[in-house]
N, C-alpha and C positions, 0 to 999 in steps of 0.2 A: 746656557742652562739657567743662569740666574734670572735672565729676562723672562724666560719661559715659565719658571716657577712663579715669579711675581704676577705675570699676567693670568696664569691659570688660577691663582688665588683670587685675583681681582674678579675674574668671571664668576667665581663661586660665592664671593662675599656680597655680602650685601654692600665790566669794561664800558667804556662809553660807546654809544651807538646813536644812530639816527632813528631808532625804532620808537614809535609811540608806545607808551606803556599801556597796552590794551590787554585786559584780562579776558582770556579766551578759555572758557571752561567747557564742561563735558556733557551737558544735558541736551541731547539732540531733540528731545520731545518738548522742550520749553524754551523757545527763543527769547522769551521775556524774562528769563532767570536773572535775578539781581546779581551784579558783578561781585558782590561780597560772598555769595553762596557757592561753595565749592561742591561740584558734583563729579562723580567718577567719569573718566574718559570712556566713551563707548568702545567696546572691544570690536575689532575688525579682523578680517582674515590676515594671516601673516604671509600668505603666498600669492601666487604660486612659486615665488622664488626666495624663500628664506634660507639662510645658511646658519648652521649652529656655530656661533662665535664663541661660546663658553670655553671650549677647549682649544680654540685656534688663537695662538698668541700673536698672529700678524695684525689683528684688527684693532688693537688699542692705539688709536691715533686720532688726531683732530683733522688732519688733511687727508681726505679720502679720494681726492680727484685722480691721482696717478696720471695716466696719459689721456684722459678724456677731455675733450674740448667743449666749451660752452660758456654761457654768461657766468662769471664768478658769483658764487652765492655763499653767504655765511648763514648757517642754520643755528638759531638760538632757541633752546627749549628750557622752560622753567617748570620744575616739577614741584607740585604742591601736595601736601597731605590732607586728605579729606577730613580728618578728625578736627583739625584746627585751622585749615586753610593757610598753613605756614610752609616755608620751603622745606623740601625733603633733601637732606644732604647725604652724600656718600652712597647714592644709588646709581646703578649702572644703566646707561641709556645707549641703545643701539639704534643706528639709522641705516637704511638701505633704499636705493631708488635706481631707476633706469637712467641711461645716458640720454644725450640730446636726441638720439634717433629712436628711443623707446626700447633699448636693449639692456638686459640685466647681465651682470658678470656672473660667472660660476655655473652657468647652465648652457647646454648645447642641445637645443630642441628645435623642431620645425616652427614652433610658435615664438621662438626667441633667436632669430637668425643673427649670428655675429657674437653671441655670448658663449665662450668656450669654458670647459670645466676648470681650466687652470687660471682663469682671470679672477681678479679680486677687487676691481675698482668700484668706487661709490658705495663702500660698506665700511663701517667702523663703529667703535664704541668708546665712550668716555664715562667718567664719574661726575656727578653733580658737585658743585662747589658750595661754599658757605651760604650762598644765596639760592641754592637749588638749581643752578643754571649749568647747562652744557653748551658747548659751541663746536661746530664742525665747519670746515672749509671745503666746499664742493662746487659743483656747477648746477645751474638750474636744469631740472629734468625735462625731458621731452614727453611725448605721449605715444600711446600705441592703441591699436584698434580695440574697442570695447571698454577702455578705461579712460577717465579724465586724468589729467596730470596730477600726480600725488607723490608723497614721500612716506615710506613706512617707518615706524619707530616702535621700540619695545623698551619698557621701563622695568628693570628687575629690582624689586625691593628686597627680596630674600630668595633663598634657594627653593622656596615653596610658593612664592607669589610673584607674578609679573603681569604687566598690562601691555597688550599689543594693540596698536591702533594706527591710523593714517591721518595725514593732514593734506589739505589742498589749498587753493588760492582763489581769489576773486577772478572771475573769468575775464573781465575787461582788462584788468591789470596784467594778468598772465599773458594774454594774447598780444597786448601792447609790447611786452618784453620780447616775445617771439618775433614780432614785426620789426623790432629794432635790430635784430641780428639775423637777417635773411640768409646770409651765407652759412650760418651755423645751423639754424633751425629750418632746414630746407623743406620740411613737410608743412610749414606754415602754421596757421592758427589751429588750436585744439578744437575739433568740431563737436565735442561732447558737451552737454549741459549737465549740471549737477543732478537734475531729475532723471537723466538717462543713465547715470552711472549706478550700477547695482549695489555698490558699497555706500555711496553717499546719498542715495535717493531718498532716504528717510530723514535727511537734514544734515547740515554742516555747521549749525550755529556755534558749536564749540570745537570744531576742527578746522575752521577757516583761519589760516595764518596770515599775518600781515606781510606785506611785500613792499619794501622801500629801497630806493637807490641813493647811494652816495654820489652826488653829482661831481665831486672833486676827483673821484677815482673811477666811477662807472660801475663799481661793484654793487651787488644787491644783497639785502639782508632780509631774512624772514624770521618771524618770532611767533611763538605759541606758548601759552600756559596750559599745562596738563595736570589734571588732578587724579591721583591714584589713592588706593586704600592705604591708610597709615597716618602717623602723626609727624608733622614737620618739626624742624629745629630742635634736634636733640631727642626726639621720640624714636623708639625702636621700630616703628612701622607695624604693619599687619603681616602676619604669616612668618613665623620663625621656623626655618626648615632644618633638615638633618644636619647640614654643615654647621649652622649656627649653634645647634644644640651640642654637637661634638666639641666645638671650640670652647663653649662655655664650661665644659668639664676641665679644661686646661688653663684658660686665661680669659681675661676681658680686656678690651682695648677701648680707651676713651678718646674723645675729641680733644685735639690740642687746644691750648689756651695761652694767650689770647688768639683769636682767629676771626678775621684776618690779623696778621701780626707784622711788626716792622723789626726784622732782625732776629730776635730770640723768641722762641716759643717752647712751651712745655707739653709733653705728651704723657698722660697718665695711663697706667696699666696695672693689672693685678695678675698674680700667678696663683693658680689653684692647686697645682700638683708640685710637690717638692722636687728638688734636683732637676730643674728645667733650665736648659741652655737657651738663652734669649738673645736675639739681635734685632736691630731695626735697620731698614734700608730705605733710602729716599730716592724716588724716581721722578723724572719729568714726564710730561704728558705724551712723549713719544716712546715711553717705555725704557728710557736709558737710565741706568743706575748712576747716581751722582754722589752718593755717600753711604757708607756702612757704619753702623754704630753698635758694636758688640756690647752686651750688658753682662756677659759672664753667666755663670750657673747660679740661679736664684732659688730661694726657698719660697714657701707660701707667704703671701703678703701683698701690700699695695706699694707701688713704685711710681717714679716719674723719671723721664729722661728729657734733657734739654737739647734743642737743636738751634744752633746759631747760624742761620742762613747767610747773614751778612758776612760772617767770618769765612764762609765758603765761596764768597763772591757770586752768590746766586741772585739772579735778577728777579724783578717783580713777576708774579704769576702764581699759577696753581701747581702744586706738587703732591704726589702720593707718598704716604709713609706706610710701610708694611712691617708688621711684627712677625717674627718667626720664633716659634717655641718648640724645642725638641726635647723629648724625654723618653722614658721607657715605653710609653704608649704609642709614640710615633712623632711625626712632624706636623705642626699645625700653623696656619697663617691667616692673617686678616689684614685689612688695609682701610685707610681713610684718606680724605683729601685735606690739605692745608693750603692756605692762601697767604702768600708773601706780598704785602702792600708796600707802597713807597714810604 
């Protein structure tokens, strides 16, 4: 129940690599856009195979592969706020895509042979870290008739604003990957061109992700920068929804400082309604609770709590901290991400 409550609240709330740092922005109508100008990611269809992950606690995970075979792929997305072109922290990012044979999990239709209603592979969500980045471990997707190879993603800034789009890859690089794994990608090269795809036919200047291979491991990495409405690095973003407004009547939760941190960090928060029972919970990125920090019953005012991750023998990485406030009006939750550095 604790994990379910945490992940449900996450759904409603708002590393070294071989990847070239390539700014990929979102103006499909202007391929000559300067790299310093952030433009909104174009909206694309979410289907035909979206699942509502907001209320489904299973999908908060980095590794979405499950039993699917294919070339190992790390998906890295960096989310930027349009207002200042700075990283958007603590926003939820969902991804979903087909398997190596072009089949989606969760659906059982004539157009999607092999995908049954009880399957959940190749879907998941995470929250952006202090650099606005999320990572997923998956496999390189295949293709199916009528669509070029692609990955769906959704960036949820608040309960009233989200951006849904898709990314794709350089055709030559993608087909070279397929050719390198003939026993896995038995359908061979993707026959579609970008111009033939009804989603990307208007251009992919800002949806074309990089694709690089780590020659020491054979694993592949893709990277894309995505601009959404809002203000990065400490901004509240665009679109404050019902959940955020209701929480604001009870409490406010600040970003921990310092962040990233080494060992000890401080979380600021404020209580709006008197006689509120408050606690914090620390979770890893697999949704496992690793620490609970009761704060007791608090009155109206500004507070801080200190988390010493080194004393908990917690390793380097990203963690979610969640506040729970319980009073005569009900139970309210919010969460943010912290980064423990070396």
